[in-house]
C-alpha positions in Angstrom: 0.0 0.0 0.0 1.3 3.4 -1.0 2.0 6.0 1.7 2.2 9.4 0.0 4.0 12.3 1.6 5.7 15.5 0.5 9.0 17.0 1.3 10.3 20.5 0.4 13.9 21.4 0.0 15.7 24.5 -1.2 19.3 24.3 -2.3 20.1 26.9 -4.9 18.6 27.0 -8.3 15.6 24.6 -8.4 16.8 23.3 -11.9 19.7 21.6 -10.2 17.6 20.1 -7.4 15.2 18.1 -9.4 17.3 15.3 -11.0 18.9 13.9 -7.8 15.5 13.2 -6.4 13.6 12.5 -9.6 15.7 9.4 -10.3 15.1 7.7 -7.0 12.8 4.8 -6.5 9.6 5.8 -4.7 9.6 9.4 -6.0 6.2 10.1 -7.6 6.8 13.8 -8.6 9.3 16.6 -8.2 8.0 20.1 -8.8 10.1 23.3 -9.0 8.6 26.3 -7.3 8.8 29.0 -4.7 8.1 29.0 -1.0 8.8 30.8 2.3 7.8 34.2 1.2 4.9 36.7 1.7 3.7 37.2 -1.9 1.0 34.8 -3.1 1.5 33.1 -6.5 4.8 34.8 -7.2 6.3 34.8 -10.7 10.0 34.0 -11.4 10.5 37.7 -12.3 9.1 38.7 -8.9 11.2 36.2 -7.0 14.3 37.5 -8.8 13.8 41.0 -7.4 14.5 39.5 -3.9 11.4 41.4 -2.6 9.0 38.5 -2.2 10.8 36.6 0.6 10.5 33.4 -1.5 13.2 30.8 -2.0 13.5 28.6 -5.1 12.7 25.0 -3.9 11.5 21.6 -5.0 8.4 19.9 -3.7 8.8 16.1 -3.7 5.9 13.8 -3.6 7.1 10.3 -2.5 5.9 6.9 -1.4 7.3 6.6 2.1 6.8 2.9 2.0 9.6 2.9 -0.7 11.8 5.8 0.3 11.8 7.5 3.7 11.9 11.2 4.5 15.3 10.4 6.3 16.6 9.1 2.9 15.5 12.2 1.2 17.2 14.4 3.8 20.5 12.5 3.2 20.2 13.0 -0.6 19.5 16.7 0.1 22.7 17.2 2.1 24.7 15.7 -0.8 23.4 18.2 -3.3 24.1 21.4 -1.4 26.8 23.4 0.3 25.4 23.5 3.9 28.0 26.1 4.9 26.8 28.8 2.5 23.8 30.7 3.8 23.3 33.2 1.0 23.1 31.0 -2.1 24.5 27.9 -3.6 27.5 27.8 -6.0 27.0 30.4 -8.8 23.5 31.2 -7.6 23.7 34.1 -5.1 21.1 35.8 -2.9 18.4 34.9 -0.4 16.2 33.3 -3.0 18.8 30.6 -3.4 19.5 29.9 0.3 19.6 26.3 1.6 16.5 25.4 3.6 14.7 22.2 4.7 11.1 23.2 4.9 9.3 20.7 7.2 5.6 19.7 6.9 5.3 18.1 10.3 7.0 17.7 13.7 8.1 14.2 12.6 10.0 15.8 9.6 11.4 18.4 11.9 12.8 15.8 14.2 14.4 13.8 11.4 15.8 16.9 9.7 17.2 18.3 13.0 18.8 15.0 14.0 20.4 14.7 10.5 21.7 18.3 10.7 23.2 17.6 14.1 24.8 14.4 12.8 26.3 16.4 9.9 27.7 19.0 12.3 29.2 16.4 14.6 30.7 14.5 11.7 33.3 17.2 11.2 33.0 16.8 7.4 33.0 20.6 7.1 35.3 23.1 8.8 32.8 26.0 8.4 29.6 26.0 10.4 26.5 24.3 9.0 24.1 27.1 8.2 21.2 25.3 6.4 18.0 26.4 8.0 15.1 24.1 9.1 11.9 26.0 8.8 8.1 25.3 8.9 6.7 24.9 5.4 4.7 27.7 4.0 2.5 27.5 0.9 4.4 26.1 -2.1 3.8 27.7 -5.5 4.8 25.8 -8.6 7.1 27.7 -10.9 6.2 28.4 -14.5 6.0 25.4 -16.9 9.3 26.2 -18.6 11.1 25.6 -15.2 9.6 22.1 -14.7 11.8 19.1 -15.6 14.4 21.6 -16.9 17.2 19.0 -16.8 15.2 16.9 -19.3 14.1 19.7 -21.6 17.5 21.5 -21.6 20.2 19.0 -20.8 23.1 21.1 -22.1 22.1 24.2 -20.2 21.3 22.3 -17.1 24.7 20.6 -17.2 26.5 24.0 -17.5 24.6 25.2 -14.4 25.8 22.3 -12.4 29.6 22.5 -12.9 30.4 24.2 -9.6 27.8 22.0 -7.8 29.3 18.8 -9.2 32.8 19.8 -8.3 31.8 20.6 -4.7 29.9 17.3 -4.4 32.9 15.4 -5.7 35.3 17.2 -3.3 33.1 16.9 -0.2 30.9 13.8 -0.6 33.1 11.3 -2.4 33.2 8.5 0.1 
């Protein structure tokens, strides 16, 4: 029996955050969008002004009988620089900040414990600054942003050069 849940993660440009989750067993859907701000139904152009309070994020619908929320949090850490509070890689500004948006106290407990374990691991010399925040309404981005890595593979690959280098240097175990 399927147990459908959602998870919301922000880790820089949402284009780069879709593929790592999209290809996992148990993932039903990954949607690029905006969350955390005060403007309802924002557009990409509005979010780019840094006046909406929104962060680019992905909303993941998953079958928790196949893949757990804890599994998703571990995948998330390996896609981001948890020491960079004001963007990720070439994407700079508050709309690209790293955040785990939690939908429940159970998700908060898992995310907080995982963050604590990452801090205690000593993997990074700089402080872990990724925030854990209560989820606010999630607004899907415009259609041209959805499944970007499939629609524009060359452009998506160019956008991931710094991210892939960081992942290789910090997560190659």
